PLY file of the C-alpha trace (Angstrom):
ply
format ascii 1.0
element vertex 241
property float x
property float y
property float z
element edge 240
property int vertex1
property int vertex2
end_header
-43.55 -0.04 -26.28
-42.86 1.09 -22.72
-44.21 4.08 -20.90
-42.05 7.19 -20.64
-39.87 7.09 -17.52
-39.06 10.31 -15.65
-35.35 10.47 -14.81
-34.47 14.14 -15.17
-32.52 16.40 -12.87
-33.98 19.65 -11.59
-31.55 21.62 -13.79
-32.06 19.66 -16.99
-35.51 18.07 -16.82
-35.35 15.02 -19.08
-37.59 11.98 -19.38
-37.13 8.86 -21.45
-39.29 6.91 -23.84
-38.61 4.02 -26.20
-38.59 3.73 -29.98
-38.34 0.01 -30.52
-35.27 -1.09 -28.57
-33.82 2.40 -28.40
-34.05 4.73 -25.40
-34.85 8.27 -26.52
-34.47 11.39 -24.41
-37.52 13.65 -24.20
-38.01 17.27 -23.11
-40.67 18.35 -20.59
-42.91 19.51 -23.45
-42.68 16.18 -25.27
-40.04 16.85 -27.93
-37.45 14.17 -28.68
-33.67 14.28 -28.88
-33.00 14.33 -32.63
-29.82 12.20 -32.57
-31.58 9.56 -30.46
-34.44 9.45 -32.96
-32.09 9.21 -35.92
-30.16 6.38 -34.23
-33.44 4.51 -33.67
-34.09 4.90 -37.40
-30.66 3.60 -38.33
-28.88 6.90 -39.00
-25.64 7.61 -37.12
-22.54 9.82 -37.32
-24.33 12.94 -38.59
-22.05 15.99 -38.55
-24.72 18.63 -39.16
-27.97 17.39 -37.65
-29.93 20.54 -38.42
-28.96 20.45 -42.12
-29.70 16.72 -42.35
-33.17 17.20 -40.88
-33.84 20.14 -43.17
-33.05 17.95 -46.17
-35.96 15.76 -45.12
-38.37 18.62 -44.45
-37.97 18.63 -40.66
-37.49 21.83 -38.66
-35.75 21.19 -35.36
-35.88 22.91 -32.00
-33.18 23.04 -29.33
-33.00 21.98 -25.70
-30.21 21.66 -23.13
-30.14 17.99 -22.16
-27.30 18.56 -19.70
-24.41 19.07 -22.09
-24.28 22.83 -21.38
-25.45 23.62 -24.91
-28.62 23.25 -26.88
-29.15 20.02 -28.79
-31.55 19.42 -31.67
-35.05 18.16 -30.92
-37.92 16.96 -33.11
-41.65 16.45 -32.58
-43.46 13.12 -32.69
-44.91 13.86 -36.13
-41.35 14.35 -37.39
-40.48 10.82 -36.26
-43.15 9.38 -38.53
-42.12 11.69 -41.36
-38.52 10.48 -41.09
-39.58 6.85 -40.80
-41.30 7.11 -44.18
-38.58 9.21 -45.81
-35.38 7.38 -44.82
-34.06 4.36 -46.74
-32.41 2.57 -43.83
-33.24 -0.96 -42.70
-34.52 0.36 -39.36
-36.82 2.87 -41.07
-38.17 0.07 -43.26
-39.02 -1.91 -40.10
-40.93 1.10 -38.77
-42.88 1.35 -42.03
-43.80 -2.32 -41.73
-44.90 -1.72 -38.15
-46.93 1.31 -39.26
-48.68 -0.89 -41.81
-49.51 -3.42 -39.10
-50.83 -0.67 -36.82
-53.00 0.79 -39.58
-54.39 -2.68 -40.26
-55.13 -3.05 -36.56
-56.88 0.32 -36.51
-59.03 -0.46 -39.55
-59.99 -3.88 -38.16
-60.80 -2.48 -34.70
-58.07 -4.40 -32.88
-58.57 -3.36 -29.24
-55.11 -4.61 -28.28
-53.73 -1.69 -30.29
-55.75 0.73 -28.16
-54.48 -1.01 -25.02
-50.87 -0.70 -26.18
-51.30 3.00 -26.88
-52.97 3.58 -23.50
-50.22 1.74 -21.64
-47.63 3.87 -23.39
-49.23 7.06 -22.07
-47.68 7.93 -18.66
-50.70 10.02 -17.62
-52.96 7.87 -15.43
-55.77 10.43 -15.75
-55.79 10.02 -19.52
-55.96 6.24 -19.14
-58.94 6.63 -16.81
-60.51 8.96 -19.38
-60.14 6.29 -22.07
-61.87 3.73 -19.86
-64.73 6.15 -19.19
-64.92 7.00 -22.91
-65.33 3.35 -23.89
-67.93 2.71 -21.18
-69.88 5.74 -22.33
-69.89 4.56 -25.94
-71.19 1.14 -24.90
-73.88 2.73 -22.69
-75.02 4.87 -25.64
-75.29 1.81 -27.91
-77.33 -0.10 -25.31
-79.57 2.91 -24.71
-80.29 3.53 -28.39
-80.87 -0.18 -28.97
-83.38 -0.23 -26.10
-85.16 2.85 -27.47
-85.49 1.19 -30.89
-86.62 -2.12 -29.40
-89.42 -0.36 -27.51
-90.85 1.38 -30.54
-88.82 4.57 -30.60
-88.62 6.08 -34.04
-87.89 9.23 -35.97
-86.73 12.26 -33.99
-86.77 10.49 -30.62
-83.13 9.44 -30.95
-81.99 13.04 -31.35
-84.28 14.20 -28.54
-83.05 11.70 -25.94
-79.46 12.52 -26.87
-80.15 16.22 -26.50
-81.72 15.68 -23.07
-78.69 13.67 -21.93
-76.18 16.21 -23.16
-77.99 19.19 -21.70
-78.25 17.46 -18.33
-74.55 16.66 -18.10
-73.01 19.52 -20.10
-75.53 22.34 -19.51
-75.53 23.02 -23.26
-76.30 21.28 -26.50
-73.66 19.13 -28.16
-72.98 21.57 -31.02
-72.18 24.41 -28.62
-70.09 22.06 -26.50
-67.99 20.94 -29.47
-67.35 24.54 -30.46
-66.37 25.48 -26.91
-63.93 22.62 -26.44
-62.70 22.42 -30.02
-63.57 18.80 -30.76
-65.40 17.00 -33.57
-66.95 14.31 -31.36
-68.81 15.37 -28.21
-67.41 12.56 -26.07
-63.83 13.39 -27.07
-64.19 16.76 -25.34
-65.80 15.48 -22.15
-63.95 14.88 -18.90
-63.91 11.45 -17.26
-66.47 12.70 -14.71
-68.81 13.95 -17.44
-68.48 10.67 -19.32
-69.30 8.68 -16.18
-72.37 10.83 -15.56
-73.55 10.25 -19.11
-72.95 6.50 -18.78
-74.97 6.38 -15.56
-77.84 8.42 -17.01
-78.22 6.44 -20.22
-77.83 3.11 -18.42
-80.51 4.11 -15.92
-82.89 5.20 -18.68
-82.37 1.97 -20.63
-83.15 -0.03 -17.49
-86.22 2.10 -16.73
-87.59 1.65 -20.26
-87.20 -2.12 -19.90
-88.63 -2.24 -16.37
-91.71 -0.16 -17.23
-92.20 -1.79 -20.62
-92.41 1.69 -22.16
-93.73 1.80 -25.68
-93.39 4.53 -28.28
-91.76 7.93 -28.35
-93.91 9.64 -25.74
-93.41 7.02 -23.01
-89.70 6.73 -23.73
-89.20 10.49 -23.57
-91.23 10.77 -20.36
-89.08 8.17 -18.61
-85.86 9.68 -19.86
-86.89 13.18 -18.76
-87.61 11.80 -15.30
-84.16 10.20 -15.12
-82.54 13.38 -16.42
-84.19 15.40 -13.64
-83.21 12.85 -11.00
-79.60 12.65 -12.19
-79.24 16.43 -12.22
-80.63 16.71 -8.67
-78.37 13.95 -7.37
-75.33 15.58 -8.95
-76.24 19.02 -7.63
-76.67 17.56 -4.15
-73.32 15.78 -4.35
-71.56 18.97 -5.44
-73.25 20.89 -2.63
-72.08 18.40 -0.04
-68.56 18.38 -1.45
-68.31 22.15 -1.18
0 1
1 2
2 3
3 4
4 5
5 6
6 7
7 8
8 9
9 10
10 11
11 12
12 13
13 14
14 15
15 16
16 17
17 18
18 19
19 20
20 21
21 22
22 23
23 24
24 25
25 26
26 27
27 28
28 29
29 30
30 31
31 32
32 33
33 34
34 35
35 36
36 37
37 38
38 39
39 40
40 41
41 42
42 43
43 44
44 45
45 46
46 47
47 48
48 49
49 50
50 51
51 52
52 53
53 54
54 55
55 56
56 57
57 58
58 59
59 60
60 61
61 62
62 63
63 64
64 65
65 66
66 67
67 68
68 69
69 70
70 71
71 72
72 73
73 74
74 75
75 76
76 77
77 78
78 79
79 80
80 81
81 82
82 83
83 84
84 85
85 86
86 87
87 88
88 89
89 90
90 91
91 92
92 93
93 94
94 95
95 96
96 97
97 98
98 99
99 100
100 101
101 102
102 103
103 104
104 105
105 106
106 107
107 108
108 109
109 110
110 111
111 112
112 113
113 114
114 115
115 116
116 117
117 118
118 119
119 120
120 121
121 122
122 123
123 124
124 125
125 126
126 127
127 128
128 129
129 130
130 131
131 132
132 133
133 134
134 135
135 136
136 137
137 138
138 139
139 140
140 141
141 142
142 143
143 144
144 145
145 146
146 147
147 148
148 149
149 150
150 151
151 152
152 153
153 154
154 155
155 156
156 157
157 158
158 159
159 160
160 161
161 162
162 163
163 164
164 165
165 166
166 167
167 168
168 169
169 170
170 171
171 172
172 173
173 174
174 175
175 176
176 177
177 178
178 179
179 180
180 181
181 182
182 183
183 184
184 185
185 186
186 187
187 188
188 189
189 190
190 191
191 192
192 193
193 194
194 195
195 196
196 197
197 198
198 199
199 200
200 201
201 202
202 203
203 204
204 205
205 206
206 207
207 208
208 209
209 210
210 211
211 212
212 213
213 214
214 215
215 216
216 217
217 218
218 219
219 220
220 221
221 222
222 223
223 224
224 225
225 226
226 227
227 228
228 229
229 230
230 231
231 232
232 233
233 234
234 235
235 236
236 237
237 238
238 239
239 240
């Protein structure tokens, strides 16, 4: 799948994305031209698009794509709904592809994640994904190091709490409520994720270097790194301002 390509005029802002081999027009808010979607799913020559969509449980919107009148649009979730509802050969191919994607997801196929990331035209979101993955790996290494050096019981929650409070200025539960996410890292910015990666990597290295043993020594080293990271960040922000 290719990235969306911006090719709109100032009067009728339109971008383009691909569904298989088909080019599909897209509105500035990410809705898709309904006839383009239906063509990609093997349905053509529809006289009443709105009625046809309604038959399949899809409510359409309208947007002027440059034809001086509103044309039907659908959301991305409607594309998947139609792909599973229609009986065309093209829709069947999309169902087979959906099965392959679900298999890739369940088996942890990272090439699927790469394909999705490349499809997203927002470079900031791609950078966020990279930071998100690095942060997850740093957390695994940190927790593994804590366990290897005799950490046990509540220490895993405590070091996590120290990390989150340093970077987010609140605990993870409050952060998730504030940003409306189920996973703390999903709500963090790329900068916050990079700070967390640095902090937990530094603490893992310090535990190894000092041969810390047991909860108390691990927590003492991590608190020291938390304080240092916060001071460095505060200094950097002060210089930037």
